[in-house]
MDAnalysis code that builds the backbone (N, CA, C; Angstrom):
import MDAnalysis as mda
import numpy as np

u = mda.Universe.empty(420, n_residues=140, atom_resindex=np.repeat(np.arange(140), 3), trajectory=True)
u.add_TopologyAttr("name", ["N", "CA", "C"] * 140)
u.add_TopologyAttr("resid", np.arange(1, 141))
u.add_TopologyAttr("resname", ["MET", "ALA", "SER", "SER", "GLN", "ALA", "ARG", "VAL", "VAL", "SER", "THR", "ILE", "LEU", "GLU", "LYS", "HIS", "GLY", "TYR", "GLN", "LEU", "GLY", "ARG", "TYR", "LEU", "GLY", "LYS", "GLY", "ALA", "TYR", "ALA", "ILE", "VAL", "TRP", "GLU", "ALA", "TYR", "PHE", "LYS", "LYS", "TRP", "ARG", "THR", "ASN", "VAL", "ALA", "VAL", "LYS", "VAL", "LEU", "LEU", "LYS", "GLU", "LYS", "ALA", "GLU", "ALA", "GLU", "PHE", "LEU", "SER", "LYS", "PHE", "LEU", "PRO", "ARG", "GLU", "ILE", "GLN", "VAL", "TRP", "LYS", "SER", "LEU", "LYS", "HIS", "PRO", "ASN", "ILE", "ILE", "ASN", "PHE", "TYR", "GLN", "SER", "ILE", "GLU", "THR", "THR", "ASN", "ARG", "VAL", "TYR", "ILE", "MET", "LEU", "GLU", "LEU", "ALA", "PRO", "ARG", "GLY", "GLU", "VAL", "MET", "ASP", "ILE", "ILE", "ARG", "MET", "LYS", "GLY", "ALA", "CYS", "ASP", "GLU", "LYS", "THR", "ALA", "GLY", "LYS", "TRP", "PHE", "GLU", "GLN", "LEU", "CYS", "GLN", "GLY", "MET", "ALA", "TYR", "ILE", "HIS", "SER", "ARG", "GLY", "VAL", "VAL", "HIS", "ARG"])
u.atoms.positions = np.array([
    [33.494, 14.907, -5.277],
    [32.423, 14.253, -5.038],
    [31.649, 12.939, -5.204],
    [31.591, 12.051, -4.153],
    [31.019, 10.549, -4.692],
    [30.167, 10.951, -5.343],
    [29.865, 9.830, -6.453],
    [28.891, 9.330, -8.086],
    [27.211, 9.594, -7.470],
    [27.308, 8.572, -5.912],
    [25.840, 8.664, -5.209],
    [25.128, 10.194, -5.069],
    [26.472, 11.321, -4.794],
    [25.938, 12.653, -4.043],
    [25.893, 13.642, -5.371],
    [26.781, 12.896, -6.566],
    [26.436, 14.030, -7.769],
    [25.435, 13.139, -8.570],
    [24.385, 12.190, -8.669],
    [23.175, 11.756, -9.445],
    [22.015, 12.429, -7.850],
    [21.629, 12.865, -6.499],
    [21.430, 13.519, -6.146],
    [21.242, 15.015, -6.503],
    [22.644, 15.447, -6.521],
    [22.840, 17.052, -6.802],
    [22.335, 17.373, -8.647],
    [22.762, 16.240, -9.685],
    [21.844, 16.310, -10.717],
    [20.459, 16.410, -10.982],
    [20.030, 15.214, -10.089],
    [18.554, 15.301, -10.297],
    [17.435, 16.548, -9.543],
    [18.847, 16.779, -8.413],
    [17.667, 18.486, -8.382],
    [17.815, 18.974, -9.062],
    [18.704, 19.236, -9.562],
    [18.825, 20.302, -10.498],
    [18.302, 19.744, -11.658],
    [17.796, 18.783, -12.349],
    [17.154, 18.938, -13.110],
    [15.623, 19.237, -13.539],
    [15.351, 18.461, -12.161],
    [14.039, 19.260, -12.067],
    [13.652, 20.236, -11.312],
    [14.503, 21.351, -11.402],
    [14.503, 22.865, -12.258],
    [15.201, 23.574, -13.666],
    [15.740, 22.668, -13.853],
    [16.284, 22.622, -15.623],
    [17.268, 22.925, -15.863],
    [18.332, 22.491, -15.470],
    [19.350, 22.479, -15.661],
    [20.257, 20.791, -15.350],
    [21.059, 21.198, -15.993],
    [21.522, 19.956, -16.250],
    [23.097, 20.160, -15.925],
    [23.901, 19.648, -14.983],
    [24.825, 19.191, -14.328],
    [25.871, 19.044, -15.478],
    [27.208, 20.044, -14.460],
    [28.067, 20.224, -15.959],
    [29.810, 19.019, -15.220],
    [30.193, 19.513, -15.553],
    [31.712, 19.603, -14.538],
    [32.033, 20.585, -12.949],
    [33.058, 19.384, -12.793],
    [32.670, 20.171, -11.266],
    [33.774, 21.170, -11.328],
    [33.880, 22.431, -10.385],
    [34.986, 23.531, -10.449],
    [35.357, 23.519, -9.073],
    [35.176, 23.106, -8.447],
    [35.653, 23.456, -6.914],
    [35.044, 23.168, -5.881],
    [36.011, 23.429, -4.873],
    [35.258, 22.975, -3.901],
    [36.011, 24.388, -2.217],
    [35.119, 24.446, -1.520],
    [35.325, 25.483, -0.307],
    [35.391, 24.471, 1.061],
    [35.077, 25.577, 3.192],
    [35.097, 24.797, 3.445],
    [32.927, 23.593, 2.917],
    [32.455, 24.786, 3.141],
    [30.947, 24.266, 2.708],
    [30.803, 23.868, 2.083],
    [31.151, 24.301, 1.009],
    [30.142, 23.590, -0.837],
    [31.227, 23.495, -1.370],
    [30.443, 22.943, -2.445],
    [31.349, 22.537, -4.082],
    [30.615, 23.232, -5.225],
    [31.515, 23.736, -6.384],
    [31.200, 24.300, -7.455],
    [31.317, 23.732, -8.236],
    [29.995, 23.207, -8.866],
    [29.688, 22.876, -10.472],
    [29.205, 23.274, -11.800],
    [29.877, 23.212, -13.233],
    [29.619, 24.474, -13.843],
    [27.763, 23.588, -13.716],
    [26.931, 24.578, -15.102],
    [25.490, 23.466, -15.223],
    [25.050, 23.995, -16.313],
    [24.436, 24.124, -16.758],
    [23.899, 24.470, -18.610],
    [22.050, 24.934, -17.809],
    [21.425, 26.285, -18.550],
    [20.605, 26.218, -17.623],
    [19.563, 26.360, -19.527],
    [18.808, 25.320, -19.627],
    [18.040, 24.515, -20.314],
    [17.083, 26.000, -20.665],
    [16.459, 27.273, -20.145],
    [15.405, 27.849, -20.732],
    [16.760, 28.409, -20.899],
    [17.653, 28.903, -20.339],
    [18.504, 30.678, -21.234],
    [18.759, 29.889, -22.063],
    [19.729, 28.438, -22.234],
    [20.684, 28.603, -23.307],
    [22.031, 28.604, -22.449],
    [22.194, 28.667, -20.971],
    [23.144, 29.118, -21.160],
    [24.375, 28.844, -19.937],
    [25.712, 28.050, -19.651],
    [26.412, 27.671, -18.833],
    [26.287, 28.644, -17.263],
    [26.019, 28.125, -16.215],
    [25.830, 28.698, -14.782],
    [26.942, 28.540, -13.591],
    [27.163, 28.596, -12.487],
    [27.891, 28.260, -12.011],
    [26.981, 28.057, -10.691],
    [26.947, 26.777, -10.335],
    [26.183, 25.932, -9.134],
    [27.131, 26.403, -7.554],
    [26.637, 26.677, -7.028],
    [27.297, 26.544, -5.515],
    [26.451, 25.630, -4.804],
    [27.345, 24.603, -4.394],
    [26.059, 23.345, -3.193],
    [26.467, 23.376, -2.221],
    [25.372, 24.118, -1.621],
    [26.241, 24.158, -0.016],
    [25.461, 23.483, 1.398],
    [26.835, 22.012, 1.393],
    [26.430, 21.262, 2.422],
    [25.643, 21.699, 3.505],
    [24.205, 20.967, 3.905],
    [23.831, 21.492, 5.045],
    [25.198, 21.182, 6.466],
    [25.213, 19.613, 6.164],
    [25.686, 19.129, 7.334],
    [27.375, 19.728, 8.099],
    [28.116, 20.475, 6.821],
    [29.032, 20.764, 6.566],
    [29.671, 22.020, 7.685],
    [27.806, 23.261, 7.344],
    [28.117, 24.264, 7.677],
    [27.824, 24.314, 9.275],
    [27.986, 25.472, 10.188],
    [27.557, 25.358, 11.072],
    [25.490, 26.677, 10.657],
    [24.683, 25.904, 12.158],
    [23.954, 26.247, 12.252],
    [23.726, 27.758, 12.131],
    [24.209, 28.671, 13.163],
    [24.091, 30.246, 12.661],
    [24.407, 31.439, 11.191],
    [25.326, 29.854, 10.122],
    [25.922, 30.699, 9.251],
    [24.254, 30.273, 8.036],
    [24.219, 29.097, 8.406],
    [22.509, 28.589, 7.657],
    [21.018, 29.562, 8.047],
    [21.022, 29.218, 9.701],
    [20.102, 30.400, 9.491],
    [20.036, 32.009, 9.473],
    [21.065, 32.648, 9.954],
    [21.584, 33.950, 10.176],
    [22.447, 34.301, 8.778],
    [22.873, 33.872, 7.914],
    [23.886, 34.429, 7.368],
    [23.842, 34.386, 5.851],
    [23.890, 33.005, 5.266],
    [22.870, 32.527, 4.738],
    [22.118, 33.070, 3.509],
    [21.071, 33.202, 4.728],
    [19.823, 34.086, 4.346],
    [20.188, 35.355, 3.960],
    [21.045, 36.263, 4.342],
    [21.396, 37.706, 4.250],
    [21.892, 37.812, 2.971],
    [22.957, 36.546, 2.648],
    [23.691, 36.857, 1.896],
    [23.283, 37.222, 0.535],
    [22.000, 36.052, 0.553],
    [21.024, 35.692, -0.595],
    [21.243, 37.197, -1.250],
    [20.098, 37.276, 0.248],
    [19.154, 38.868, -0.219],
    [20.142, 40.065, -1.208],
    [21.111, 39.531, -0.274],
    [22.087, 40.936, -0.658],
    [22.716, 41.102, -2.328],
    [22.996, 39.450, -2.107],
    [22.902, 39.339, -3.446],
    [21.877, 39.756, -4.433],
    [20.824, 39.305, -4.383],
    [19.737, 39.526, -5.299],
    [19.577, 41.127, -5.700],
    [20.076, 41.310, -4.547],
    [19.827, 42.878, -5.103],
    [21.091, 43.977, -6.160],
    [22.189, 43.152, -5.876],
    [23.188, 43.993, -6.634],
    [23.181, 43.371, -8.052],
    [23.165, 44.624, -8.615],
    [23.546, 44.761, -10.431],
    [24.471, 45.718, -10.972],
    [25.400, 44.942, -10.871],
    [26.641, 45.811, -11.763],
    [27.486, 44.809, -12.311],
    [28.155, 44.883, -13.612],
    [28.839, 44.570, -14.505],
    [30.291, 43.661, -13.638],
    [30.562, 44.488, -12.740],
    [32.180, 43.717, -12.119],
    [31.445, 43.228, -10.492],
    [30.241, 42.593, -10.977],
    [29.689, 41.452, -9.913],
    [28.630, 40.476, -10.621],
    [29.483, 39.147, -9.906],
    [28.588, 37.760, -10.490],
    [27.331, 38.392, -10.367],
    [26.552, 38.072, -11.692],
    [25.202, 37.789, -10.774],
    [24.776, 36.513, -9.856],
    [23.865, 37.144, -9.056],
    [22.801, 35.650, -8.944],
    [22.060, 35.378, -9.600],
    [21.488, 34.149, -9.283],
    [19.790, 33.842, -10.457],
    [19.346, 33.649, -9.282],
    [19.486, 31.770, -8.982],
    [18.488, 31.700, -8.246],
    [18.963, 30.680, -7.176],
    [18.133, 30.787, -5.557],
    [18.888, 29.435, -4.935],
    [17.496, 28.549, -4.340],
    [17.372, 27.223, -4.729],
    [16.807, 26.388, -3.849],
    [17.284, 25.658, -2.833],
    [16.474, 25.469, -1.807],
    [17.032, 24.594, -0.391],
    [16.240, 23.567, -0.620],
    [17.470, 22.604, -0.238],
    [15.863, 21.056, 0.307],
    [16.543, 20.539, 1.348],
    [16.580, 19.850, 2.363],
    [16.532, 18.766, 3.237],
    [18.295, 19.088, 4.123],
    [19.020, 18.683, 2.278],
    [20.410, 18.439, 3.114],
    [21.631, 19.579, 2.371],
    [20.818, 20.281, 1.384],
    [21.341, 20.958, 0.529],
    [21.119, 22.324, 0.066],
    [22.074, 23.418, -0.407],
    [21.479, 24.548, -0.787],
    [21.981, 24.998, -1.592],
    [21.100, 25.036, -3.006],
    [21.710, 25.224, -4.498],
    [21.732, 26.380, -4.806],
    [22.603, 26.690, -4.564],
    [23.232, 28.508, -5.667],
    [23.251, 29.210, -6.954],
    [22.914, 29.330, -7.357],
    [23.011, 29.635, -9.355],
    [23.301, 31.298, -9.540],
    [24.486, 31.283, -9.733],
    [25.755, 32.362, -10.142],
    [25.705, 32.104, -11.754],
    [26.222, 33.423, -12.240],
    [26.888, 33.876, -13.428],
    [28.102, 33.772, -13.544],
    [28.416, 32.358, -14.356],
    [29.643, 31.679, -14.556],
    [30.690, 32.546, -15.185],
    [32.127, 32.415, -14.967],
    [32.710, 33.464, -15.155],
    [33.761, 32.233, -15.846],
    [33.744, 32.516, -17.785],
    [34.268, 31.294, -18.188],
    [35.646, 31.206, -17.863],
    [36.343, 32.178, -17.592],
    [37.920, 32.493, -16.987],
    [38.695, 32.152, -15.755],
    [36.841, 31.692, -15.391],
    [37.111, 31.138, -13.815],
    [37.852, 33.196, -12.361],
    [38.294, 32.819, -11.363],
    [38.525, 34.160, -11.035],
    [40.401, 34.190, -11.173],
    [40.070, 35.190, -11.024],
    [41.859, 36.317, -11.030],
    [42.849, 35.040, -10.079],
    [42.971, 34.265, -9.303],
    [43.383, 34.660, -9.102],
    [43.760, 32.317, -10.015],
    [42.953, 32.352, -10.065],
    [43.497, 30.830, -11.334],
    [43.656, 31.085, -12.329],
    [43.374, 33.072, -12.906],
    [44.627, 32.882, -14.366],
    [45.870, 33.134, -13.626],
    [46.139, 33.567, -13.031],
    [47.496, 34.073, -12.294],
    [48.629, 33.141, -11.486],
    [47.457, 32.147, -10.823],
    [48.756, 31.009, -11.215],
    [48.354, 29.758, -12.189],
    [47.393, 29.708, -13.894],
    [47.774, 29.322, -14.707],
    [49.271, 30.159, -15.791],
    [49.238, 30.862, -15.795],
    [49.517, 32.211, -16.379],
    [51.295, 32.566, -15.698],
    [50.772, 32.882, -14.411],
    [52.004, 33.545, -13.417],
    [51.332, 34.700, -13.511],
    [52.840, 35.875, -13.487],
    [52.876, 37.493, -13.170],
    [51.779, 37.699, -14.355],
    [50.632, 39.113, -14.012],
    [49.993, 39.701, -15.459],
    [51.498, 41.400, -15.365],
    [51.224, 41.365, -16.732],
    [51.620, 42.635, -16.898],
    [51.267, 43.442, -15.810],
    [51.623, 45.183, -16.275],
    [50.990, 46.201, -15.296],
    [50.011, 46.753, -15.960],
    [49.406, 46.840, -16.985],
    [48.857, 47.174, -17.576],
    [47.373, 45.897, -17.284],
    [47.595, 45.046, -17.068],
    [46.149, 43.447, -16.504],
    [46.165, 43.934, -15.705],
    [47.466, 44.332, -14.599],
    [46.723, 44.076, -13.267],
    [46.083, 45.507, -13.250],
    [46.395, 46.763, -13.998],
    [45.929, 47.638, -13.377],
    [44.621, 48.263, -13.960],
    [43.773, 47.430, -14.932],
    [42.472, 46.730, -15.209],
    [41.984, 45.978, -14.425],
    [42.534, 44.889, -13.807],
    [41.294, 44.494, -12.318],
    [41.840, 44.534, -11.062],
    [42.456, 46.156, -11.651],
    [42.143, 46.315, -10.225],
    [40.940, 47.484, -10.294],
    [40.765, 48.162, -11.223],
    [39.990, 49.243, -11.742],
    [38.750, 48.505, -11.308],
    [38.615, 47.563, -11.878],
    [37.415, 46.842, -12.609],
    [36.784, 46.001, -10.567],
    [37.621, 45.846, -9.971],
    [37.819, 45.174, -8.381],
    [37.229, 46.954, -7.610],
    [37.788, 47.528, -7.468],
    [37.564, 48.748, -7.200],
    [36.103, 49.344, -7.229],
    [35.832, 49.249, -9.092],
    [34.036, 49.951, -9.116],
    [33.656, 48.712, -8.662],
    [33.764, 47.524, -8.969],
    [32.452, 46.795, -7.645],
    [32.943, 46.981, -6.223],
    [33.777, 47.155, -5.642],
    [33.519, 47.414, -4.179],
    [32.733, 49.547, -3.836],
    [33.414, 49.864, -4.718],
    [33.081, 51.563, -4.726],
    [31.004, 51.169, -4.889],
    [30.980, 50.386, -5.513],
    [28.884, 50.714, -5.731],
    [28.427, 48.922, -4.441],
    [29.327, 48.223, -3.980],
    [29.008, 47.531, -3.245],
    [28.620, 48.570, -1.572],
    [29.702, 49.458, -1.633],
    [29.611, 50.664, -0.020],
    [28.722, 50.760, -0.387],
    [28.558, 52.084, -1.829],
    [27.122, 52.756, -1.841],
    [26.221, 51.864, -1.965],
    [25.964, 50.143, -1.711],
    [24.698, 50.081, -1.436],
    [24.093, 49.370, -0.082],
    [25.213, 49.334, 1.021],
    [25.666, 49.634, 2.409],
    [26.008, 48.034, 2.533],
    [26.919, 47.446, 1.851],
    [27.194, 46.336, 2.104],
    [29.028, 45.940, 2.092],
    [29.502, 45.551, 3.488],
    [30.628, 45.528, 3.491],
    [31.075, 44.046, 2.974],
    [32.402, 44.379, 2.027],
    [32.880, 42.644, 2.167],
    [33.332, 41.975, 2.903],
    [32.764, 40.389, 3.271],
    [33.956, 39.420, 3.573],
    [35.490, 39.056, 3.383],
])
């Protein structure tokens, strides 16, 4: 992300009590940063969705629904939703930070895991999926 864009993100976050931290990654529509939430004295993940890169239907239909669903989910194996902020050009989604990253990041760094670890991760995945399915949600 260009430094001018990082400054814009930092300014918006600071207005809401966050301090921009390190860059974590990016996807098709969004860039993910770590940030410090001063009120709770904790680090969070901030997904910064760039509206210009997203399709209109995604912004008007799917994103609001995704945020609504995420707000309603409370389970130890699902990342918590904290807050969303919308501006003219971006949507900021504050989420629980997974300090070790995604499971795939761990596998890429350390290589294959033992069967016991894989079983534990799979059990946690199944518990999270069973919970969201019990709430009538289908994960894409």
